[in-house]
C-alpha positions as CSV (number, residue, x, y, z in Angstrom):
1,M,15.1,29.8,13.3
2,T,15.2,25.8,13.4
3,Q,16.0,24.1,10.3
4,F,13.8,21.4,8.9
5,V,16.1,19.4,6.2
6,L,14.6,16.9,3.7
7,I,17.1,15.1,1.8
8,D,16.2,13.3,-1.5
9,H,19.0,13.0,-3.9
10,S,16.6,11.6,-6.3
11,I,14.5,14.6,-7.0
12,K,15.9,16.0,-10.4
13,R,12.7,17.8,-11.7
14,L,9.6,19.0,-10.5
15,G,6.8,16.3,-10.3
16,G,6.8,12.7,-9.6
17,H,6.1,11.1,-6.0
18,N,9.6,12.0,-4.6
19,F,9.1,15.5,-5.3
20,E,5.7,15.8,-4.5
21,Y,6.3,14.2,-1.1
22,A,8.9,16.8,-0.2
23,Y,7.2,19.7,-1.4
24,H,4.2,19.0,0.8
25,V,6.2,17.8,3.9
26,L,8.4,21.2,3.4
27,G,5.5,23.2,3.2
28,A,3.8,21.7,6.6
29,A,7.3,22.1,8.4
30,E,7.3,25.7,7.4
31,R,3.8,26.2,8.4
32,A,4.9,24.6,12.1
33,G,7.3,27.5,12.3
34,L,10.7,25.6,10.9
35,S,13.0,26.7,8.3
36,P,12.5,24.6,5.1
37,V,15.8,23.5,3.2
38,L,15.4,21.0,0.3
39,A,18.7,19.3,-0.7
40,A,18.3,17.4,-4.3
41,N,20.1,16.2,-6.9
42,A,22.6,18.3,-8.6
43,R,20.3,18.1,-11.8
44,F,17.4,19.8,-10.1
45,L,17.8,23.3,-11.5
46,E,14.3,24.6,-10.9
47,G,14.8,25.9,-7.3
48,K,13.0,29.1,-8.4
49,R,9.9,27.4,-8.9
50,V,9.3,26.4,-5.1
51,P,8.6,28.8,-2.6
52,S,11.1,31.4,-2.0
53,T,11.3,31.2,1.8
54,W,12.8,28.0,1.0
55,R,16.6,27.2,0.8
56,V,17.4,24.8,-2.3
57,L,20.5,22.8,-2.4
58,P,21.0,20.9,-5.4
59,C,24.5,19.0,-4.6
60,F,23.8,15.0,-5.0
61,R,25.6,13.5,-8.2
62,H,23.5,10.3,-8.0
63,T,19.8,8.9,-7.0
64,T,18.8,6.1,-4.7
65,Y,17.7,3.8,-7.6
66,E,21.2,3.8,-9.6
67,I,22.5,1.1,-7.6
68,G,19.5,-1.1,-7.8
69,K,19.7,-0.9,-11.7
70,L,23.5,-2.0,-11.6
71,R,22.5,-4.8,-9.1
72,D,19.9,-5.8,-11.8
73,K,22.3,-5.9,-14.7
74,Q,24.6,-7.9,-12.5
75,Q,22.1,-10.4,-11.4
76,R,21.4,-10.7,-15.2
77,L,24.9,-11.7,-16.0
78,E,25.1,-14.4,-13.4
79,R,21.9,-15.8,-14.8
80,Q,23.1,-15.9,-18.3
81,A,26.6,-17.4,-16.8
82,T,24.8,-20.2,-15.6
83,A,21.8,-20.8,-18.2
84,G,20.8,-23.9,-18.8
85,N,18.6,-25.5,-21.5
86,T,15.1,-24.7,-20.4
87,S,13.0,-22.9,-22.7
88,R,13.3,-19.5,-21.0
89,D,17.3,-20.2,-21.5
90,I,16.8,-20.9,-25.0
91,A,15.0,-17.9,-25.7
92,A,17.5,-15.7,-23.7
93,R,20.1,-16.8,-25.8
94,A,18.6,-14.6,-28.8
95,S,19.6,-11.6,-26.9
96,N,23.0,-9.9,-27.2
97,W,24.1,-10.4,-23.8
98,I,24.0,-14.2,-23.5
99,N,26.5,-14.5,-26.2
100,L,29.0,-12.4,-24.7
101,P,32.4,-14.1,-24.0
102,N,33.1,-14.9,-20.5
103,W,36.0,-12.4,-20.3
104,I,33.9,-9.6,-21.1
105,R,31.1,-10.7,-18.8
106,S,33.6,-10.8,-16.0
107,Q,34.8,-7.4,-17.0
108,L,31.3,-5.9,-17.1
109,A,30.5,-7.6,-13.6
110,A,33.7,-5.8,-12.1
111,R,32.9,-2.4,-13.5
112,Y,29.2,-2.6,-11.9
113,E,30.9,-3.4,-8.6
114,R,33.1,-0.5,-9.2
115,L,30.2,1.8,-9.9
116,Q,28.5,0.8,-7.0
117,R,31.4,1.6,-4.8
118,Q,31.7,5.1,-6.5
119,I,28.2,6.0,-5.7
120,V,28.4,5.0,-2.5
121,D,31.6,7.2,-1.9
122,R,30.3,10.0,-3.8
123,F,27.1,10.0,-1.6
124,A,29.2,10.3,1.4
125,E,31.2,13.2,-0.2
126,D,28.2,15.1,-1.1
127,L,26.5,14.6,2.4
128,D,29.5,15.9,3.8
129,G,29.7,18.9,1.8
130,L,26.0,19.6,2.3
131,L,26.4,19.3,6.1
132,S,29.1,21.8,6.0
133,R,27.1,24.3,4.2
134,L,24.0,23.8,6.6
135,A,26.0,24.0,10.2
136,L,23.0,22.1,12.0
137,S,22.6,22.9,15.4
138,A,20.7,21.6,18.5
139,G,16.7,21.2,17.4
140,D,17.3,21.0,13.7
141,Q,15.6,18.3,11.9
142,V,17.2,16.1,9.2
143,F,14.6,13.9,7.2
144,V,15.8,11.6,4.3
145,P,12.5,10.1,3.2
146,T,13.8,7.6,0.5
147,L,16.9,5.5,1.6
148,N,18.4,2.1,1.1
149,E,21.0,0.5,2.6
150,H,23.6,1.7,0.2
151,D,22.7,5.3,1.0
152,L,23.0,4.2,4.6
153,V,26.8,3.0,4.2
154,G,27.6,6.3,2.6
155,L,25.8,8.1,5.6
156,L,27.6,6.3,8.1
157,N,31.0,6.6,6.1
158,C,30.4,10.6,6.2
159,V,29.6,10.5,9.8
160,R,32.5,8.6,10.7
161,R,34.9,10.8,8.6
162,R,33.4,14.2,10.4
163,G,33.7,12.4,13.9
164,S,30.3,12.9,14.7
165,P,26.7,12.7,13.7
166,G,26.2,16.1,15.3
167,A,23.5,17.9,17.5
168,A,20.7,17.6,14.9
169,R,17.8,14.9,14.9
170,W,18.2,12.5,12.0
171,H,15.0,10.8,10.6
172,L,15.8,7.9,8.2
173,Q,12.9,6.1,6.4
174,F,13.4,3.2,4.3
175,H,11.1,2.2,1.5
176,F,12.3,-1.3,0.2
177,K,11.6,-4.8,1.4
178,V,14.0,-6.8,2.9
179,F,12.2,-10.3,2.4
180,E,10.7,-11.8,-0.4
181,G,7.0,-13.2,-0.1
182,R,5.2,-13.3,3.1
183,E,6.1,-13.8,6.4
184,P,6.2,-17.7,6.5
185,D,9.0,-17.5,4.2
186,Y,11.2,-15.2,6.4
187,N,12.8,-17.7,8.5
188,D,14.4,-19.4,5.4
189,Q,15.8,-16.1,4.4
190,Q,17.1,-15.2,7.7
191,P,20.8,-16.6,7.5
192,G,21.5,-14.8,4.2
193,L,21.0,-11.3,6.1
194,D,24.1,-11.2,8.4
195,E,25.6,-8.4,6.4
196,L,22.5,-6.3,6.7
197,K,22.1,-7.0,10.2
198,A,25.6,-6.0,10.7
199,L,25.0,-2.8,9.0
200,F,22.1,-1.8,11.2
201,Q,23.9,-2.7,14.3
202,R,26.9,-0.4,12.9
203,A,24.3,2.4,12.4
204,V,23.0,2.2,15.9
205,Q,26.7,2.4,17.2
206,T,27.4,5.5,15.0
207,L,24.4,7.5,15.1
208,G,23.3,6.5,18.6
209,P,20.3,8.3,19.9
210,S,20.5,10.9,17.3
211,A,18.6,8.9,14.6
212,R,15.2,7.5,14.3
213,Y,14.2,4.8,11.7
214,Y,11.0,4.7,10.0
215,T,9.4,2.7,7.0
216,T,6.3,3.3,5.1
217,T,3.8,0.6,6.4
218,E,3.5,-1.5,9.4
219,H,4.4,-4.7,7.5
220,L,7.8,-3.3,6.4
221,A,8.4,-1.9,9.8
222,R,8.1,-5.9,11.0
223,Q,10.6,-6.8,8.3
224,Y,13.2,-4.3,9.3
225,N,12.5,-5.2,13.1
226,R,13.6,-8.9,12.7
227,L,17.1,-7.6,11.9
228,A,17.7,-6.9,15.4
229,G,18.9,-3.4,15.1
230,P,17.2,-0.2,15.7
231,D,13.8,0.2,16.3
232,F,11.5,0.9,13.2
233,T,8.0,2.5,13.1
234,A,5.6,3.1,10.4
235,L,5.3,6.7,9.4
236,P,2.2,7.8,7.3
237,Y,2.4,8.6,3.8
238,P,1.7,12.1,3.0
239,V,-1.2,12.8,0.4
240,N,-1.7,16.4,-1.4
241,P,-4.0,18.4,0.9
242,G,-6.1,19.5,-2.3
243,L,-7.6,15.8,-2.1
244,R,-8.8,16.2,1.6
245,A,-10.4,19.7,0.9
246,S,-12.4,18.2,-1.9
247,V,-13.9,15.1,-0.3
248,A,-17.0,14.9,-2.7
249,K,-20.4,13.8,-0.7
250,R,-22.6,13.8,-3.7
251,V,-24.1,10.7,-4.9
252,S,-25.2,11.1,-8.7
253,E,-27.1,8.9,-11.0
254,R,-25.0,9.3,-13.8
255,T,-22.5,6.6,-15.1
256,L,-20.1,6.1,-12.2
257,R,-16.4,6.2,-13.1
258,V,-14.4,3.2,-12.3
259,T,-10.9,4.6,-12.2
260,C,-7.3,2.7,-12.6
261,P,-5.0,5.5,-11.9
262,G,-1.5,5.8,-12.0
263,G,1.3,4.6,-14.6
264,V,0.8,1.2,-16.3
265,R,3.2,-1.4,-14.5
266,P,2.9,-5.2,-14.7
267,E,2.4,-5.5,-10.6
268,K,-0.5,-2.9,-11.1
269,G,-2.7,-5.6,-12.7
270,T,-3.6,-3.6,-16.1
271,Q,-3.3,-7.0,-18.0
272,L,-6.3,-8.5,-15.8
273,L,-8.9,-5.7,-16.6
274,A,-10.6,-7.7,-19.3
275,T,-10.9,-10.7,-16.7
276,A,-12.1,-8.5,-14.4
277,I,-14.9,-6.7,-16.2
278,Q,-15.8,-9.2,-19.0
279,P,-18.3,-11.0,-16.6
280,V,-20.5,-7.8,-16.0
281,W,-19.5,-6.0,-19.3
282,E,-23.2,-6.4,-20.7
283,E,-24.7,-5.5,-17.5
284,L,-22.8,-2.6,-16.0
285,F,-20.4,-1.4,-18.8
286,A,-22.4,-1.6,-22.0
287,G,-25.6,-0.7,-20.1
288,R,-23.7,2.6,-19.0
289,R,-24.0,2.1,-15.4
290,L,-20.4,1.9,-15.4
291,R,-17.5,3.4,-17.4
292,L,-13.8,2.4,-17.2
293,V,-11.2,5.2,-17.0
294,V,-7.5,4.1,-17.2
295,Q,-4.2,6.1,-17.1
296,A,-1.9,4.8,-19.4
297,K,0.7,6.3,-22.1
298,R,-1.2,4.7,-25.2
299,L,-4.1,2.5,-26.1
300,G,-1.5,-0.5,-26.6
301,K,-1.1,-0.7,-22.5
302,L,-4.8,-2.0,-22.3
303,P,-5.9,-5.7,-23.0
304,T,-6.8,-6.5,-26.5
305,E,-10.3,-7.0,-25.7
306,L,-10.7,-3.5,-24.2
307,R,-9.0,-1.6,-26.9
308,R,-11.8,-1.5,-29.3
309,H,-14.2,0.1,-26.7
310,A,-11.6,2.7,-25.8
311,R,-11.1,6.2,-26.6
312,Y,-8.7,8.7,-25.5
313,D,-9.8,11.8,-23.4
314,R,-8.0,14.8,-23.3
315,A,-9.3,16.1,-20.2
316,I,-10.8,14.7,-17.2
317,R,-14.5,15.8,-18.6
318,L,-15.6,12.1,-18.7
319,E,-19.6,13.4,-19.2
320,G,-21.4,13.2,-22.5
321,R,-24.1,11.2,-24.1
322,H,-21.6,9.6,-26.5
323,E,-19.0,9.0,-24.3
324,S,-16.9,5.6,-24.6
325,A,-17.4,2.7,-22.3
326,V,-13.5,2.6,-21.7
327,A,-11.6,6.1,-21.7
328,V,-7.8,6.1,-21.6
329,I,-6.3,9.2,-19.7
330,R,-2.9,10.1,-20.7
331,W,-0.1,9.5,-18.3
332,P,1.8,11.4,-16.8
333,L,-0.6,14.4,-15.9
334,S,0.1,18.0,-14.5
335,T,-0.9,17.7,-10.7
336,E,-3.9,19.4,-10.8
337,Q,-5.0,17.2,-13.9
338,Y,-4.4,14.4,-11.7
339,L,-6.2,15.4,-8.7
340,D,-9.2,16.0,-10.8
341,L,-9.1,12.5,-11.7
342,I,-9.1,11.4,-8.4
343,R,-11.8,13.8,-7.3
344,Q,-14.0,12.8,-10.3
345,S,-13.5,9.0,-9.6
346,D,-16.7,7.1,-8.1
347,I,-14.8,3.6,-7.6
348,G,-11.0,2.8,-7.4
349,L,-10.3,-0.5,-9.1
350,L,-6.9,-1.5,-7.9
351,L,-6.0,-4.9,-9.3
352,Y,-2.5,-5.1,-8.0
353,D,-0.3,-8.0,-7.3
354,S,-1.1,-8.8,-3.8
355,L,2.4,-10.6,-3.0
356,T,4.0,-7.5,-4.4
357,Y,2.3,-5.3,-2.4
358,Y,2.2,-7.5,0.6
359,C,4.3,-4.9,2.6
360,R,4.3,-2.0,0.3
361,C,2.6,1.3,0.4
362,S,0.4,2.2,-2.5
363,G,0.1,6.3,-3.1
364,V,-2.9,5.7,-5.1
365,L,-5.0,4.1,-2.4
366,V,-3.8,6.6,0.1
367,E,-5.1,9.4,-2.4
368,M,-8.4,7.6,-3.1
369,L,-9.4,6.9,0.4
370,S,-8.4,10.6,1.3
371,A,-10.7,11.8,-1.4
372,G,-13.7,9.5,-0.3
373,V,-13.9,7.1,-3.2
374,P,-14.7,3.8,-2.6
375,V,-12.1,1.1,-3.6
376,I,-11.7,-2.3,-4.5
377,A,-8.2,-3.9,-3.3
378,P,-6.4,-7.1,-3.5
379,A,-6.5,-9.3,-0.3
380,G,-3.7,-10.5,1.6
381,C,-1.7,-7.1,1.8
382,W,-0.9,-3.8,3.2
383,M,-3.8,-2.3,1.1
384,A,-6.3,-4.9,2.1
385,D,-5.6,-4.4,5.9
386,Q,-6.5,-0.7,5.4
387,L,-9.8,-1.7,4.4
388,S,-10.4,-4.5,6.8
389,R,-10.9,-2.4,9.8
390,P,-13.7,-0.4,8.7
391,I,-15.3,-3.2,6.7
392,Q,-15.1,-5.3,10.1
393,Q,-16.5,-2.2,12.3
394,Y,-19.5,-2.0,9.9
395,R,-20.1,-5.7,10.2
396,R,-20.1,-5.8,13.9
397,Q,-22.4,-2.7,13.8
398,L,-24.7,-4.7,11.6
399,L,-24.8,-7.8,13.6
400,A,-25.4,-5.8,16.8
401,S,-28.4,-4.0,15.2
402,S,-29.9,-7.1,13.3
403,E,-32.5,-9.7,14.4
404,I,-30.7,-13.0,14.8
405,A,-32.6,-16.2,13.7
406,N,-30.1,-18.4,15.0
407,I,-26.3,-18.8,16.5
408,E,-24.5,-22.1,15.4
409,E,-21.5,-22.4,17.6
410,V,-19.2,-24.6,15.2
411,A,-16.2,-24.9,17.6
412,R,-15.2,-23.3,21.0
413,P,-11.8,-23.4,22.6
414,P,-9.9,-25.5,22.7
415,M,-10.0,-26.7,19.3
416,P,-7.5,-27.8,16.8
417,R,-4.9,-25.2,16.4
418,L,-3.9,-23.9,13.1
419,R,-0.2,-24.9,12.1
420,T,2.7,-23.6,13.9
421,E,5.9,-22.0,12.0
422,S,8.0,-25.0,13.1
423,E,5.6,-27.5,11.6
424,S,6.3,-28.7,8.0
425,T,4.0,-27.5,5.2
426,S,4.1,-30.6,3.3
427,S,0.8,-31.7,4.8
428,G,-1.0,-28.7,3.7
429,P,-2.9,-26.4,5.8
430,T,-5.1,-27.1,8.6
431,R,-8.8,-27.0,7.7
432,L,-11.8,-26.3,10.2
433,T,-14.9,-27.5,8.5
434,A,-18.5,-27.5,9.4
435,D,-22.1,-28.2,7.9
436,L,-25.0,-26.1,9.2
437,A,-28.6,-26.0,8.4
438,V,-30.2,-22.7,7.3
439,P,-32.7,-21.7,9.7
440,Q,-36.2,-20.5,8.4
441,G,-36.5,-16.8,7.3
442,A,-32.4,-16.4,7.4
443,T,-31.2,-14.0,4.7
444,H,-27.6,-13.6,5.6
445,A,-24.9,-15.5,7.7
446,M,-22.2,-13.7,9.5
447,I,-19.4,-16.1,10.2
448,E,-17.2,-15.2,13.1
449,V,-13.9,-16.2,13.4
450,R,-11.5,-15.4,16.5
451,I,-7.9,-15.7,16.8
452,D,-6.0,-15.7,20.3
453,E,-5.7,-11.8,21.0
454,S,-2.2,-12.2,22.3
455,V,-0.9,-13.1,18.8
456,G,-0.2,-10.1,16.6
457,H,-0.5,-9.8,13.1
458,R,0.6,-13.3,11.8
459,G,-1.1,-13.6,8.5
460,Y,-4.4,-14.5,6.9
461,L,-7.3,-16.8,6.8
462,S,-9.3,-18.2,4.1
463,V,-13.3,-18.5,4.8
464,Q,-15.0,-20.5,2.2
465,C,-19.0,-20.7,2.3
466,D,-20.8,-23.2,0.0
467,Q,-24.6,-22.9,-0.3
468,I,-26.2,-26.2,-0.6
469,G,-29.4,-26.8,-2.2
470,G,-31.8,-29.7,-2.8
471,G,-29.9,-32.8,-4.1
472,H,-26.7,-31.5,-2.4
473,M,-26.2,-29.2,-5.4
474,T,-23.7,-26.5,-4.6
475,L,-25.9,-23.2,-5.6
476,D,-23.0,-20.6,-4.9
477,T,-19.9,-20.1,-3.2
478,D,-18.8,-17.2,-1.1
479,W,-15.0,-16.9,-0.7
480,E,-13.3,-14.1,1.7
481,I,-9.5,-13.7,2.8
482,L,-9.7,-12.4,6.2
483,S,-6.7,-10.6,8.4
484,A,-5.9,-12.8,11.4
485,D,-4.7,-9.5,13.3
486,G,-5.4,-10.7,16.8
487,V,-9.1,-9.3,16.7
488,C,-12.5,-11.1,15.9
489,S,-13.3,-11.1,12.3
490,Y,-16.5,-11.7,10.4
491,A,-17.2,-12.9,6.8
492,F,-20.5,-12.0,5.5
493,V,-22.8,-14.1,3.1
494,K,-26.2,-13.4,1.4
495,I,-28.1,-16.6,1.5
496,G,-29.8,-17.6,-1.6
497,S,-33.7,-18.4,-1.4
498,D,-33.1,-22.2,-2.2
499,A,-30.2,-22.8,0.0
500,K,-30.8,-25.5,2.6
501,R,-27.2,-25.9,4.2
502,L,-24.0,-24.1,4.7
503,S,-20.7,-25.7,4.0
504,L,-17.8,-23.8,5.9
505,T,-14.3,-24.1,5.6
506,V,-11.7,-22.0,7.4
507,A,-8.1,-22.2,6.5
508,D,-4.7,-20.8,6.5
509,A,-4.5,-18.5,3.4
510,Y,-1.3,-18.4,1.3
511,G,0.3,-21.0,3.4
512,M,0.8,-18.5,6.3
513,R,0.8,-20.3,9.7
514,H,-0.6,-19.5,13.3
515,D,-0.1,-20.9,16.5
516,S,-3.1,-19.7,18.3
517,A,-6.4,-21.3,19.1
518,A,-9.8,-20.2,17.2
519,S,-13.1,-20.1,17.8
520,L,-15.9,-20.2,15.1
521,C,-19.4,-19.5,14.7
522,C,-22.2,-18.7,12.6
523,H,-24.9,-15.7,13.3
524,F,-28.1,-16.1,10.9
525,I,-29.7,-12.9,10.2
526,T,-33.3,-12.9,9.5
527,G,-34.8,-11.2,6.6
528,S,-35.9,-7.7,7.5
529,D,-36.1,-5.2,4.5
530,R,-32.7,-3.6,5.7
531,A,-31.1,-6.9,6.1
532,V,-32.0,-8.4,2.6
533,S,-30.7,-5.3,0.8
534,C,-27.8,-4.5,3.2
535,P,-24.3,-4.0,1.8
536,S,-21.7,-6.5,2.7
537,G,-18.9,-4.0,3.6
538,A,-18.2,-0.4,4.0
539,V,-15.8,2.1,2.5
540,G,-14.4,-0.4,0.1
541,L,-14.5,-4.1,-0.7
542,V,-11.2,-6.7,-0.7
543,A,-11.1,-9.2,-3.7
544,A,-9.6,-12.6,-2.9
545,N,-8.8,-12.9,-6.5
546,V,-9.4,-11.4,-9.9
547,A,-12.4,-13.8,-10.6
548,Q,-14.3,-11.8,-7.5
549,V,-14.1,-8.4,-9.0
550,P,-17.2,-8.6,-11.2
551,R,-19.3,-9.6,-8.1
552,L,-17.6,-6.8,-6.2
553,L,-18.3,-4.2,-8.6
554,R,-22.0,-5.3,-9.0
555,E,-22.1,-4.9,-5.2
556,L,-20.7,-1.6,-5.0
557,T,-22.9,-0.3,-8.0
558,N,-26.2,-1.4,-6.4
559,N,-25.1,-0.1,-2.9
560,Y,-23.2,3.1,-4.2
561,P,-25.0,5.5,-1.8
562,H,-23.9,3.7,1.1
563,Y,-20.2,3.1,0.1
564,R,-19.8,6.8,-1.1
565,R,-21.2,7.7,2.3
566,T,-19.0,5.6,4.2
567,A,-15.8,6.4,2.4
568,G,-16.4,10.2,2.8
569,E,-16.7,9.5,6.7
570,F,-13.6,7.4,6.7
571,A,-11.8,10.1,4.6
572,S,-11.8,12.6,7.5
573,A,-9.7,10.6,9.8
574,W,-7.8,8.8,7.2
575,G,-6.8,12.1,5.5
576,A,-5.8,14.0,8.6
577,W,-3.4,10.7,9.5
578,H,-1.9,10.9,5.9
579,S,-1.3,14.8,6.0
580,P,2.0,16.4,5.6
581,E,1.2,18.1,9.0
582,Q,0.7,14.8,10.7
583,V,4.1,13.4,9.1
584,V,5.8,16.7,10.5
585,A,4.0,16.1,14.0
586,E,5.4,12.4,14.2
587,L,8.9,13.5,13.4
588,I,8.8,16.3,16.0
589,A,7.4,14.0,18.5
590,N,10.4,11.4,18.0
591,S,12.8,14.1,18.5
592,I,11.7,15.4,21.8
593,P,13.5,13.2,24.8
594,V,11.0,11.1,26.5
595,H,12.2,12.8,30.1
596,S,11.9,16.5,28.9
597,L,8.3,16.5,27.5
598,D,5.0,14.8,27.2
599,K,5.1,13.4,23.5
600,S,1.3,12.9,23.6
601,Q,0.5,16.7,23.1
602,Y,2.5,16.4,19.7
603,R,1.3,12.8,18.6
604,A,-1.8,11.4,17.1
605,D,-3.2,8.1,16.9
606,P,-3.8,6.1,13.5
607,P,-7.0,6.7,11.5
608,H,-8.5,3.5,13.4
609,S,-9.2,4.8,16.5
610,L,-10.7,8.2,14.9
611,T,-8.9,10.6,17.5
612,V,-6.4,12.0,14.8
613,M,-5.4,15.7,14.9
614,Q,-6.7,18.1,12.6
615,P,-3.9,19.5,10.5
616,R,-3.9,23.0,9.3
617,V,-4.6,22.7,5.3
618,K,-3.9,25.9,3.4
619,S,-5.6,26.0,-0.2
620,G,-3.6,26.2,-3.5
621,D,-0.8,24.3,-1.8
622,S,0.6,22.9,-5.2
623,I,2.5,23.9,-8.2
624,A,0.3,23.8,-11.6
625,S,1.3,21.7,-14.5
626,R,3.7,19.7,-12.5
627,P,4.1,16.0,-14.0
628,F,2.8,13.6,-11.7
629,G,3.9,9.9,-11.9
630,D,3.2,7.0,-9.7
């Protein structure tokens, strides 16, 4: 039987995202008629707790994350060796490391280098031993879902030692970013990546057509494709089938649960929770319309302002007459408990750092959307882009079905282009401005921004709308970050009853530059009953910054039946695309030679086209009581 070998040398125990990923993908491979093989860390001794039909080979002595920890220590030594007299440097001298003699620091740096080389060499040795035991043949699939450049060096060394990559098809997925920041900053970093470019060019020469290369997001694929090596494509991130099978379509009048799931880390924004909910605390939380549910190891992980309102919840039973406004759910949970936490959520609040998650996949977002839970996500990153398409689709439909009071064409091509990559950033971003009178009876404004369709995803546009009343007083300000992804985008504004004029400003967001012409016009919608109360989006909402979160929470609460319904509808295609079956289908499609078979019968389109293949989901496809981390 054809083997499907999943190699993850970081799996040391049951539970965690690495194991969950492997468990569900291998299950889908078995249902597709392949023979599953799990190659894990040598410390994985729980092979008896996976299906007996799987072959489990614990053989790797190190994980993919160990070299990263060593490099962090190296960089810490380097920073301390060049420490100056800033306040941060002075504070650092209080640590033991800063006071180390230079000769000890040099020895430590040399030791870290030696350990890194040893880890790479051992990975090559362990992989060679694994391949000898597997005896791979034509048609076998080898999938390495979590890989970094050091692992790739070890893999290439192993292949060179064996003389050939063999007849099997290799699928290599990279999770870790190549560049820092967003795309405008990439050009300056390009010269420092010569060694990485050479590595991937060597991979193409060594592995040839037997290997396919993947990332977890489109943003990350664009980063790797700048290296002029192999062609990288984005692979859907698989979600537990138990979430897809339980998409709730209810709309309850009880207190809605606003959930922040997963472990607490600085980049996940838990420290911003008090800022995010304080403006609507009395209205929504003290008034028991909303309840905040946070997953954390202890109460001390919460901001000080929330601790006095918080209580532990032993289980996910969050109903009750005397329930606290803030519930803390212990982290980590078993798989089934974690799934219950997601299933019973009403709103997902993801205050993640936008820059950190610019190209990074969020497993929590994938899970929430698969379960049909409306979410609030940060603008200017991969997470926002997943919500942008259904939001824009809803706004186009709303515009097509609404009564239009007036259309103001602010600018038509040609117009002043937004700044190009070759231009200096010192002069600041290009701004397009307009001042428009509000027509009689207009209740909403749909601001249409169009970017040249020949340009792919190049960044984000900031659209600000100030509502001006009598005496030139600013009554309200709406601000949205729109994805400039080559399609027409709309910003949506609810016009106050006293507003006389709208002042519009469109500019590059985050200093990102575009070289395309744009057109801008404003559609004023009249005040039919439906238009007066219409929601501003669908599936979820995107926050330009944390100060916008209170307004978005109010919007979701007041229009919750709409957002729950649209999130449930979206979950069908989204969950199918992010199913383990879809991952296996993508891998199989990429292993079939183009000349021999039509790949379209194996592949499906991303969820935005709503033509995703329906996977075969079996119930009970999980192991109870496994710890689940994020």
